[in-house]
PyMOL Python script that loads the backbone (N, CA, C, O; Angstrom):
from pymol import cmd

cmd.read_pdbstr("""\
ATOM      1  N   UNK A   1     -17.752  35.466  28.092  1.00  0.00           N
ATOM      2  CA  UNK A   1     -17.307  34.815  26.395  1.00  0.00           C
ATOM      3  C   UNK A   1     -17.564  33.192  25.880  1.00  0.00           C
ATOM      4  O   UNK A   1     -17.672  32.062  26.356  1.00  0.00           O
ATOM      5  N   UNK A   2     -17.584  33.888  24.597  1.00  0.00           N
ATOM      6  CA  UNK A   2     -18.489  32.464  23.969  1.00  0.00           C
ATOM      7  C   UNK A   2     -17.402  31.867  23.182  1.00  0.00           C
ATOM      8  O   UNK A   2     -16.776  32.569  22.387  1.00  0.00           O
ATOM      9  N   UNK A   3     -17.125  30.594  23.348  1.00  0.00           N
ATOM     10  CA  UNK A   3     -16.478  29.730  22.259  1.00  0.00           C
ATOM     11  C   UNK A   3     -17.135  29.623  20.997  1.00  0.00           C
ATOM     12  O   UNK A   3     -18.366  29.616  21.010  1.00  0.00           O
ATOM     13  N   UNK A   4     -16.542  29.540  19.927  1.00  0.00           N
ATOM     14  CA  UNK A   4     -16.928  29.961  18.706  1.00  0.00           C
ATOM     15  C   UNK A   4     -15.806  28.454  17.940  1.00  0.00           C
ATOM     16  O   UNK A   4     -14.949  28.538  17.061  1.00  0.00           O
ATOM     17  N   UNK A   5     -16.219  27.378  18.608  1.00  0.00           N
ATOM     18  CA  UNK A   5     -15.240  26.332  18.104  1.00  0.00           C
ATOM     19  C   UNK A   5     -16.297  26.070  16.506  1.00  0.00           C
ATOM     20  O   UNK A   5     -17.365  26.583  16.170  1.00  0.00           O
ATOM     21  N   UNK A   6     -15.265  24.894  15.713  1.00  0.00           N
ATOM     22  CA  UNK A   6     -15.830  24.533  14.732  1.00  0.00           C
ATOM     23  C   UNK A   6     -15.809  23.008  15.190  1.00  0.00           C
ATOM     24  O   UNK A   6     -14.727  22.424  15.125  1.00  0.00           O
ATOM     25  N   UNK A   7     -16.958  22.306  15.661  1.00  0.00           N
ATOM     26  CA  UNK A   7     -17.314  21.239  15.558  1.00  0.00           C
ATOM     27  C   UNK A   7     -17.175  20.256  14.160  1.00  0.00           C
ATOM     28  O   UNK A   7     -16.885  19.069  14.309  1.00  0.00           O
ATOM     29  N   UNK A   8     -17.304  20.582  13.378  1.00  0.00           N
ATOM     30  CA  UNK A   8     -17.620  19.808  12.097  1.00  0.00           C
ATOM     31  C   UNK A   8     -15.747  18.804  12.179  1.00  0.00           C
ATOM     32  O   UNK A   8     -14.714  18.812  12.849  1.00  0.00           O
ATOM     33  N   UNK A   9     -16.389  18.064  10.946  1.00  0.00           N
ATOM     34  CA  UNK A   9     -14.830  16.836  11.340  1.00  0.00           C
ATOM     35  C   UNK A   9     -13.657  17.430   9.940  1.00  0.00           C
ATOM     36  O   UNK A   9     -14.029  17.353   8.769  1.00  0.00           O
ATOM     37  N   UNK A  10     -12.732  17.804  10.190  1.00  0.00           N
ATOM     38  CA  UNK A  10     -11.601  17.502   8.991  1.00  0.00           C
ATOM     39  C   UNK A  10     -12.325  17.120   7.744  1.00  0.00           C
ATOM     40  O   UNK A  10     -13.524  16.839   7.768  1.00  0.00           O
ATOM     41  N   UNK A  11     -11.547  17.105   6.559  1.00  0.00           N
ATOM     42  CA  UNK A  11     -12.262  16.555   5.562  1.00  0.00           C
ATOM     43  C   UNK A  11     -11.014  15.723   5.360  1.00  0.00           C
ATOM     44  O   UNK A  11      -9.949  16.292   5.600  1.00  0.00           O
ATOM     45  N   UNK A  12     -10.981  14.467   4.957  1.00  0.00           N
ATOM     46  CA  UNK A  12     -10.626  13.679   4.545  1.00  0.00           C
ATOM     47  C   UNK A  12      -9.528  13.761   3.883  1.00  0.00           C
ATOM     48  O   UNK A  12      -9.514  14.833   3.277  1.00  0.00           O
ATOM     49  N   UNK A  13      -8.470  13.065   3.677  1.00  0.00           N
ATOM     50  CA  UNK A  13      -7.336  13.128   3.001  1.00  0.00           C
ATOM     51  C   UNK A  13      -7.510  12.415   1.713  1.00  0.00           C
ATOM     52  O   UNK A  13      -7.613  11.191   1.787  1.00  0.00           O
ATOM     53  N   UNK A  14      -7.571  13.102   0.280  1.00  0.00           N
ATOM     54  CA  UNK A  14      -7.872  12.428  -0.843  1.00  0.00           C
ATOM     55  C   UNK A  14      -6.814  11.051  -0.634  1.00  0.00           C
ATOM     56  O   UNK A  14      -5.766  11.128   0.008  1.00  0.00           O
ATOM     57  N   UNK A  15      -7.436   9.447  -1.486  1.00  0.00           N
ATOM     58  CA  UNK A  15      -7.020   8.096  -1.107  1.00  0.00           C
ATOM     59  C   UNK A  15      -5.039   8.356  -1.847  1.00  0.00           C
ATOM     60  O   UNK A  15      -4.718   9.077  -2.792  1.00  0.00           O
ATOM     61  N   UNK A  16      -4.491   7.839  -1.335  1.00  0.00           N
ATOM     62  CA  UNK A  16      -3.079   7.428  -2.429  1.00  0.00           C
ATOM     63  C   UNK A  16      -2.630   6.447  -3.023  1.00  0.00           C
ATOM     64  O   UNK A  16      -2.350   5.342  -2.559  1.00  0.00           O
ATOM     65  N   UNK A  17      -2.543   6.848  -4.138  1.00  0.00           N
ATOM     66  CA  UNK A  17      -2.073   5.985  -5.137  1.00  0.00           C
ATOM     67  C   UNK A  17      -1.451   4.380  -5.066  1.00  0.00           C
ATOM     68  O   UNK A  17      -0.226   4.308  -4.963  1.00  0.00           O
ATOM     69  N   UNK A  18      -1.917   3.600  -5.095  1.00  0.00           N
ATOM     70  CA  UNK A  18      -1.538   2.392  -4.829  1.00  0.00           C
ATOM     71  C   UNK A  18      -0.073   2.124  -5.999  1.00  0.00           C
ATOM     72  O   UNK A  18       0.031   2.719  -7.072  1.00  0.00           O
ATOM     73  N   UNK A  19       0.907   1.140  -5.485  1.00  0.00           N
ATOM     74  CA  UNK A  19       1.887   1.066  -6.421  1.00  0.00           C
ATOM     75  C   UNK A  19       1.508  -0.441  -7.062  1.00  0.00           C
ATOM     76  O   UNK A  19       0.785  -1.216  -6.436  1.00  0.00           O
ATOM     77  N   UNK A  20       1.916  -0.680  -8.009  1.00  0.00           N
ATOM     78  CA  UNK A  20       1.838  -2.094  -8.658  1.00  0.00           C
ATOM     79  C   UNK A  20       2.102  -3.129  -7.520  1.00  0.00           C
ATOM     80  O   UNK A  20       1.125  -3.800  -7.188  1.00  0.00           O
ATOM     81  N   UNK A  21       2.906  -3.283  -7.080  1.00  0.00           N
ATOM     82  CA  UNK A  21       2.702  -4.372  -6.181  1.00  0.00           C
ATOM     83  C   UNK A  21       1.964  -4.349  -5.039  1.00  0.00           C
ATOM     84  O   UNK A  21       1.724  -5.387  -4.423  1.00  0.00           O
ATOM     85  N   UNK A  22       1.511  -3.101  -4.628  1.00  0.00           N
ATOM     86  CA  UNK A  22       0.411  -2.910  -3.492  1.00  0.00           C
ATOM     87  C   UNK A  22      -0.804  -3.998  -3.963  1.00  0.00           C
ATOM     88  O   UNK A  22      -1.191  -5.092  -3.551  1.00  0.00           O
ATOM     89  N   UNK A  23      -1.236  -2.953  -5.205  1.00  0.00           N
ATOM     90  CA  UNK A  23      -2.274  -3.744  -6.481  1.00  0.00           C
ATOM     91  C   UNK A  23      -2.275  -5.179  -6.275  1.00  0.00           C
ATOM     92  O   UNK A  23      -3.160  -5.766  -5.653  1.00  0.00           O
ATOM     93  N   UNK A  24      -1.119  -5.815  -6.887  1.00  0.00           N
ATOM     94  CA  UNK A  24      -0.822  -7.300  -6.727  1.00  0.00           C
ATOM     95  C   UNK A  24      -1.423  -7.514  -5.930  1.00  0.00           C
ATOM     96  O   UNK A  24      -2.634  -7.731  -5.977  1.00  0.00           O
ATOM     97  N   UNK A  25      -0.272  -7.507  -4.357  1.00  0.00           N
ATOM     98  CA  UNK A  25      -1.072  -8.260  -2.618  1.00  0.00           C
ATOM     99  C   UNK A  25      -2.469  -7.534  -2.485  1.00  0.00           C
ATOM    100  O   UNK A  25      -3.141  -7.898  -1.520  1.00  0.00           O
ATOM    101  N   UNK A  26      -2.889  -6.780  -3.121  1.00  0.00           N
ATOM    102  CA  UNK A  26      -4.604  -6.512  -2.912  1.00  0.00           C
ATOM    103  C   UNK A  26      -5.400  -8.293  -3.454  1.00  0.00           C
ATOM    104  O   UNK A  26      -6.135  -9.181  -3.023  1.00  0.00           O
ATOM    105  N   UNK A  27      -4.604  -7.914  -4.640  1.00  0.00           N
ATOM    106  CA  UNK A  27      -5.846  -8.674  -5.704  1.00  0.00           C
ATOM    107  C   UNK A  27      -5.287 -10.793  -5.033  1.00  0.00           C
ATOM    108  O   UNK A  27      -6.004 -11.794  -5.034  1.00  0.00           O
ATOM    109  N   UNK A  28      -4.069 -10.668  -4.667  1.00  0.00           N
ATOM    110  CA  UNK A  28      -3.820 -12.061  -3.986  1.00  0.00           C
ATOM    111  C   UNK A  28      -4.513 -12.413  -2.772  1.00  0.00           C
ATOM    112  O   UNK A  28      -4.894 -13.516  -2.378  1.00  0.00           O
ATOM    113  N   UNK A  29      -4.610 -11.209  -2.225  1.00  0.00           N
ATOM    114  CA  UNK A  29      -5.114 -11.247  -0.685  1.00  0.00           C
ATOM    115  C   UNK A  29      -6.905 -11.795  -1.134  1.00  0.00           C
ATOM    116  O   UNK A  29      -7.581 -12.558  -0.446  1.00  0.00           O
ATOM    117  N   UNK A  30      -7.285 -11.229  -2.283  1.00  0.00           N
ATOM    118  CA  UNK A  30      -8.510 -11.112  -2.325  1.00  0.00           C
ATOM    119  C   UNK A  30      -9.147 -12.818  -3.098  1.00  0.00           C
ATOM    120  O   UNK A  30     -10.180 -13.467  -2.933  1.00  0.00           O
ATOM    121  N   UNK A  31      -7.758 -13.036  -4.051  1.00  0.00           N
ATOM    122  CA  UNK A  31      -8.043 -14.569  -4.223  1.00  0.00           C
ATOM    123  C   UNK A  31      -8.095 -15.532  -3.324  1.00  0.00           C
ATOM    124  O   UNK A  31      -8.774 -16.539  -3.526  1.00  0.00           O
ATOM    125  N   UNK A  32      -7.525 -15.387  -2.435  1.00  0.00           N
ATOM    126  CA  UNK A  32      -6.968 -16.373  -1.288  1.00  0.00           C
ATOM    127  C   UNK A  32      -8.170 -16.292  -0.565  1.00  0.00           C
ATOM    128  O   UNK A  32      -8.527 -17.446  -0.330  1.00  0.00           O
ATOM    129  N   UNK A  33      -9.114 -15.324  -0.013  1.00  0.00           N
ATOM    130  CA  UNK A  33      -9.808 -14.830   0.519  1.00  0.00           C
ATOM    131  C   UNK A  33     -11.283 -15.681   0.122  1.00  0.00           C
ATOM    132  O   UNK A  33     -11.954 -16.336   0.919  1.00  0.00           O
ATOM    133  N   UNK A  34     -11.571 -15.466  -1.346  1.00  0.00           N
ATOM    134  CA  UNK A  34     -12.433 -16.666  -2.238  1.00  0.00           C
ATOM    135  C   UNK A  34     -12.247 -17.701  -2.291  1.00  0.00           C
ATOM    136  O   UNK A  34     -13.220 -18.423  -2.506  1.00  0.00           O
ATOM    137  N   UNK A  35     -11.049 -18.255  -2.143  1.00  0.00           N
ATOM    138  CA  UNK A  35     -10.817 -20.153  -2.049  1.00  0.00           C
ATOM    139  C   UNK A  35     -11.286 -19.824  -0.719  1.00  0.00           C
ATOM    140  O   UNK A  35     -12.515 -19.798  -0.784  1.00  0.00           O
ATOM    141  N   UNK A  36     -10.849 -19.526   0.603  1.00  0.00           N
ATOM    142  CA  UNK A  36     -11.474 -20.069   1.811  1.00  0.00           C
ATOM    143  C   UNK A  36     -12.858 -20.141   1.918  1.00  0.00           C
ATOM    144  O   UNK A  36     -13.513 -20.988   2.525  1.00  0.00           O
ATOM    145  N   UNK A  37     -13.324 -19.004   1.159  1.00  0.00           N
ATOM    146  CA  UNK A  37     -14.839 -18.876   1.405  1.00  0.00           C
ATOM    147  C   UNK A  37     -15.765 -19.679   0.419  1.00  0.00           C
ATOM    148  O   UNK A  37     -16.994 -19.698   0.490  1.00  0.00           O
ATOM    149  N   UNK A  38     -15.082 -20.267  -0.409  1.00  0.00           N
ATOM    150  CA  UNK A  38     -15.554 -21.472  -1.600  1.00  0.00           C
ATOM    151  C   UNK A  38     -15.486 -22.569  -0.517  1.00  0.00           C
ATOM    152  O   UNK A  38     -16.541 -22.763   0.087  1.00  0.00           O
ATOM    153  N   UNK A  39     -14.540 -23.235  -0.211  1.00  0.00           N
ATOM    154  CA  UNK A  39     -13.447 -24.349   0.714  1.00  0.00           C
ATOM    155  C   UNK A  39     -14.566 -23.778   2.323  1.00  0.00           C
ATOM    156  O   UNK A  39     -14.941 -24.639   3.119  1.00  0.00           O
ATOM    157  N   UNK A  40     -14.682 -23.297   2.388  1.00  0.00           N
ATOM    158  CA  UNK A  40     -15.967 -23.037   3.972  1.00  0.00           C
ATOM    159  C   UNK A  40     -17.342 -23.837   3.718  1.00  0.00           C
ATOM    160  O   UNK A  40     -17.955 -24.609   4.456  1.00  0.00           O
ATOM    161  N   UNK A  41     -17.703 -23.220   1.955  1.00  0.00           N
ATOM    162  CA  UNK A  41     -19.453 -23.741   1.586  1.00  0.00           C
ATOM    163  C   UNK A  41     -19.012 -24.478   1.582  1.00  0.00           C
ATOM    164  O   UNK A  41     -19.029 -24.852   2.755  1.00  0.00           O
ATOM    165  N   UNK A  42     -18.231 -25.493   0.738  1.00  0.00           N
ATOM    166  CA  UNK A  42     -18.153 -26.937   0.095  1.00  0.00           C
ATOM    167  C   UNK A  42     -18.349 -27.466   1.722  1.00  0.00           C
ATOM    168  O   UNK A  42     -19.253 -28.259   1.980  1.00  0.00           O
ATOM    169  N   UNK A  43     -17.747 -27.136   2.421  1.00  0.00           N
ATOM    170  CA  UNK A  43     -17.660 -27.844   4.034  1.00  0.00           C
ATOM    171  C   UNK A  43     -18.689 -27.685   4.647  1.00  0.00           C
ATOM    172  O   UNK A  43     -19.144 -28.629   5.293  1.00  0.00           O
ATOM    173  N   UNK A  44     -19.436 -26.268   4.611  1.00  0.00           N
ATOM    174  CA  UNK A  44     -20.882 -26.001   5.257  1.00  0.00           C
ATOM    175  C   UNK A  44     -21.918 -27.220   4.708  1.00  0.00           C
ATOM    176  O   UNK A  44     -22.877 -27.636   5.358  1.00  0.00           O
ATOM    177  N   UNK A  45     -21.431 -27.803   3.093  1.00  0.00           N
ATOM    178  CA  UNK A  45     -22.830 -28.535   2.728  1.00  0.00           C
ATOM    179  C   UNK A  45     -22.405 -29.763   2.629  1.00  0.00           C
ATOM    180  O   UNK A  45     -22.745 -30.212   1.534  1.00  0.00           O
ATOM    181  N   UNK A  46     -21.842 -30.499   3.232  1.00  0.00           N
ATOM    182  CA  UNK A  46     -21.848 -31.912   3.952  1.00  0.00           C
ATOM    183  C   UNK A  46     -21.299 -31.439   5.731  1.00  0.00           C
ATOM    184  O   UNK A  46     -20.146 -31.186   6.079  1.00  0.00           O
ATOM    185  N   UNK A  47     -22.148 -31.440   6.322  1.00  0.00           N
ATOM    186  CA  UNK A  47     -22.075 -30.994   7.297  1.00  0.00           C
ATOM    187  C   UNK A  47     -21.379 -32.467   8.731  1.00  0.00           C
ATOM    188  O   UNK A  47     -21.868 -33.592   8.628  1.00  0.00           O
ATOM    189  N   UNK A  48     -20.768 -32.316   9.384  1.00  0.00           N
ATOM    190  CA  UNK A  48     -20.972 -33.268  10.934  1.00  0.00           C
ATOM    191  C   UNK A  48     -21.818 -33.585  11.397  1.00  0.00           C
ATOM    192  O   UNK A  48     -22.588 -32.871  12.039  1.00  0.00           O
ATOM    193  N   UNK A  49     -21.900 -34.608  11.226  1.00  0.00           N
ATOM    194  CA  UNK A  49     -22.906 -35.673  12.408  1.00  0.00           C
ATOM    195  C   UNK A  49     -22.367 -35.494  13.893  1.00  0.00           C
ATOM    196  O   UNK A  49     -21.347 -36.128  14.161  1.00  0.00           O
ATOM    197  N   UNK A  50     -22.883 -34.770  14.812  1.00  0.00           N
ATOM    198  CA  UNK A  50     -22.800 -34.715  16.126  1.00  0.00           C
ATOM    199  C   UNK A  50     -21.439 -33.854  16.345  1.00  0.00           C
ATOM    200  O   UNK A  50     -20.811 -34.150  17.362  1.00  0.00           O
ATOM    201  N   UNK A  51     -20.827 -32.687  15.413  1.00  0.00           N
ATOM    202  CA  UNK A  51     -20.135 -32.726  15.227  1.00  0.00           C
ATOM    203  C   UNK A  51     -20.261 -31.170  16.749  1.00  0.00           C
ATOM    204  O   UNK A  51     -21.297 -30.906  17.359  1.00  0.00           O
ATOM    205  N   UNK A  52     -18.836 -30.430  16.959  1.00  0.00           N
ATOM    206  CA  UNK A  52     -19.378 -29.625  18.281  1.00  0.00           C
ATOM    207  C   UNK A  52     -20.020 -28.200  17.758  1.00  0.00           C
ATOM    208  O   UNK A  52     -20.141 -27.426  18.708  1.00  0.00           O
ATOM    209  N   UNK A  53     -20.475 -27.632  16.481  1.00  0.00           N
ATOM    210  CA  UNK A  53     -21.319 -26.615  16.220  1.00  0.00           C
ATOM    211  C   UNK A  53     -19.977 -25.637  16.024  1.00  0.00           C
ATOM    212  O   UNK A  53     -18.873 -25.871  16.517  1.00  0.00           O
ATOM    213  N   UNK A  54     -20.279 -24.638  15.298  1.00  0.00           N
ATOM    214  CA  UNK A  54     -19.683 -23.225  15.248  1.00  0.00           C
ATOM    215  C   UNK A  54     -19.134 -23.707  13.949  1.00  0.00           C
ATOM    216  O   UNK A  54     -19.481 -24.707  13.320  1.00  0.00           O
ATOM    217  N   UNK A  55     -18.039 -22.658  13.597  1.00  0.00           N
ATOM    218  CA  UNK A  55     -17.170 -22.648  12.469  1.00  0.00           C
ATOM    219  C   UNK A  55     -16.471 -24.121  12.074  1.00  0.00           C
ATOM    220  O   UNK A  55     -16.965 -25.051  12.711  1.00  0.00           O
ATOM    221  N   UNK A  56     -15.649 -24.413  11.349  1.00  0.00           N
ATOM    222  CA  UNK A  56     -15.218 -25.765  10.984  1.00  0.00           C
ATOM    223  C   UNK A  56     -14.181 -25.342  12.124  1.00  0.00           C
ATOM    224  O   UNK A  56     -14.268 -24.360  12.862  1.00  0.00           O
ATOM    225  N   UNK A  57     -13.337 -26.160  12.099  1.00  0.00           N
ATOM    226  CA  UNK A  57     -12.052 -25.938  13.212  1.00  0.00           C
ATOM    227  C   UNK A  57     -10.916 -26.122  11.982  1.00  0.00           C
ATOM    228  O   UNK A  57      -9.879 -25.497  12.205  1.00  0.00           O
ATOM    229  N   UNK A  58     -10.944 -26.845  10.777  1.00  0.00           N
ATOM    230  CA  UNK A  58      -9.932 -26.582   9.801  1.00  0.00           C
ATOM    231  C   UNK A  58     -10.190 -25.554   8.479  1.00  0.00           C
ATOM    232  O   UNK A  58      -9.504 -25.533   7.457  1.00  0.00           O
ATOM    233  N   UNK A  59     -11.314 -24.746   8.767  1.00  0.00           N
ATOM    234  CA  UNK A  59     -11.405 -23.930   7.442  1.00  0.00           C
ATOM    235  C   UNK A  59      -9.946 -23.704   7.392  1.00  0.00           C
ATOM    236  O   UNK A  59      -9.472 -24.653   6.766  1.00  0.00           O
ATOM    237  N   UNK A  60      -8.701 -22.617   7.883  1.00  0.00           N
ATOM    238  CA  UNK A  60      -7.774 -22.328   7.365  1.00  0.00           C
ATOM    239  C   UNK A  60      -6.780 -23.223   7.471  1.00  0.00           C
ATOM    240  O   UNK A  60      -5.742 -22.754   7.938  1.00  0.00           O
ATOM    241  N   UNK A  61      -6.758 -24.734   7.094  1.00  0.00           N
ATOM    242  CA  UNK A  61      -5.997 -25.914   6.738  1.00  0.00           C
ATOM    243  C   UNK A  61      -5.013 -26.103   8.538  1.00  0.00           C
ATOM    244  O   UNK A  61      -4.003 -26.759   8.792  1.00  0.00           O
ATOM    245  N   UNK A  62      -5.875 -25.217   9.452  1.00  0.00           N
ATOM    246  CA  UNK A  62      -5.048 -26.088  10.710  1.00  0.00           C
ATOM    247  C   UNK A  62      -6.113 -25.882  11.678  1.00  0.00           C
ATOM    248  O   UNK A  62      -6.821 -24.891  11.504  1.00  0.00           O
ATOM    249  N   UNK A  63      -6.460 -26.981  13.106  1.00  0.00           N
ATOM    250  CA  UNK A  63      -6.925 -27.125  13.764  1.00  0.00           C
ATOM    251  C   UNK A  63      -6.864 -25.499  14.626  1.00  0.00           C
ATOM    252  O   UNK A  63      -5.905 -24.757  14.838  1.00  0.00           O
ATOM    253  N   UNK A  64      -8.273 -25.374  14.966  1.00  0.00           N
ATOM    254  CA  UNK A  64      -8.332 -23.629  15.587  1.00  0.00           C
ATOM    255  C   UNK A  64      -9.357 -23.896  16.973  1.00  0.00           C
ATOM    256  O   UNK A  64     -10.557 -24.040  16.740  1.00  0.00           O
ATOM    257  N   UNK A  65      -9.003 -23.943  18.037  1.00  0.00           N
ATOM    258  CA  UNK A  65     -10.184 -24.170  19.332  1.00  0.00           C
ATOM    259  C   UNK A  65      -9.496 -22.901  20.198  1.00  0.00           C
ATOM    260  O   UNK A  65      -8.300 -22.810  20.476  1.00  0.00           O
ATOM    261  N   UNK A  66     -10.408 -22.079  20.503  1.00  0.00           N
ATOM    262  CA  UNK A  66     -10.379 -20.965  20.964  1.00  0.00           C
ATOM    263  C   UNK A  66      -9.084 -20.231  21.332  1.00  0.00           C
ATOM    264  O   UNK A  66      -8.362 -19.927  22.282  1.00  0.00           O
ATOM    265  N   UNK A  67      -9.229 -20.129  19.978  1.00  0.00           N
ATOM    266  CA  UNK A  67      -7.887 -18.569  19.159  1.00  0.00           C
ATOM    267  C   UNK A  67      -6.539 -19.660  19.484  1.00  0.00           C
ATOM    268  O   UNK A  67      -5.465 -19.167  19.827  1.00  0.00           O
ATOM    269  N   UNK A  68      -6.670 -20.939  19.368  1.00  0.00           N
ATOM    270  CA  UNK A  68      -5.230 -21.093  19.379  1.00  0.00           C
ATOM    271  C   UNK A  68      -5.350 -22.541  18.109  1.00  0.00           C
ATOM    272  O   UNK A  68      -6.315 -23.305  18.092  1.00  0.00           O
ATOM    273  N   UNK A  69      -4.299 -22.635  17.260  1.00  0.00           N
ATOM    274  CA  UNK A  69      -4.409 -23.016  16.122  1.00  0.00           C
ATOM    275  C   UNK A  69      -2.699 -23.762  16.253  1.00  0.00           C
ATOM    276  O   UNK A  69      -1.598 -23.299  16.552  1.00  0.00           O
ATOM    277  N   UNK A  70      -3.252 -25.259  15.815  1.00  0.00           N
ATOM    278  CA  UNK A  70      -2.374 -26.619  15.436  1.00  0.00           C
ATOM    279  C   UNK A  70      -2.424 -26.390  13.811  1.00  0.00           C
ATOM    280  O   UNK A  70      -3.238 -26.048  12.954  1.00  0.00           O
ATOM    281  N   UNK A  71      -1.343 -26.705  13.894  1.00  0.00           N
ATOM    282  CA  UNK A  71      -1.137 -26.806  12.033  1.00  0.00           C
ATOM    283  C   UNK A  71      -0.837 -28.991  12.136  1.00  0.00           C
ATOM    284  O   UNK A  71      -0.450 -29.850  12.928  1.00  0.00           O
ATOM    285  N   UNK A  72      -1.242 -28.879  11.041  1.00  0.00           N
ATOM    286  CA  UNK A  72      -1.258 -30.236  10.548  1.00  0.00           C
ATOM    287  C   UNK A  72       0.107 -31.026  10.160  1.00  0.00           C
ATOM    288  O   UNK A  72       0.053 -32.183   9.743  1.00  0.00           O
TER     289      UNK A  72
END
""", "prot")
cmd.dss("prot")
cmd.show_as("cartoon", "prot")
cmd.util.cbc("prot")
cmd.orient("prot")
């Protein structure tokens, strides 16, 4: 007996409309990400001499090493 399965993926549901509060939250998050990226670019423009390498540990206004963060 043969299986006649349809291996095609189901169609995705249409996107739901966002509430005004959700749209504001997304816009605020985008602004924060842009500010963090701008600050990171400014920090990268002045590299640390004989630093530890990698991403700047204070890029999120706290000190982060190996996934642990400490606020100043």
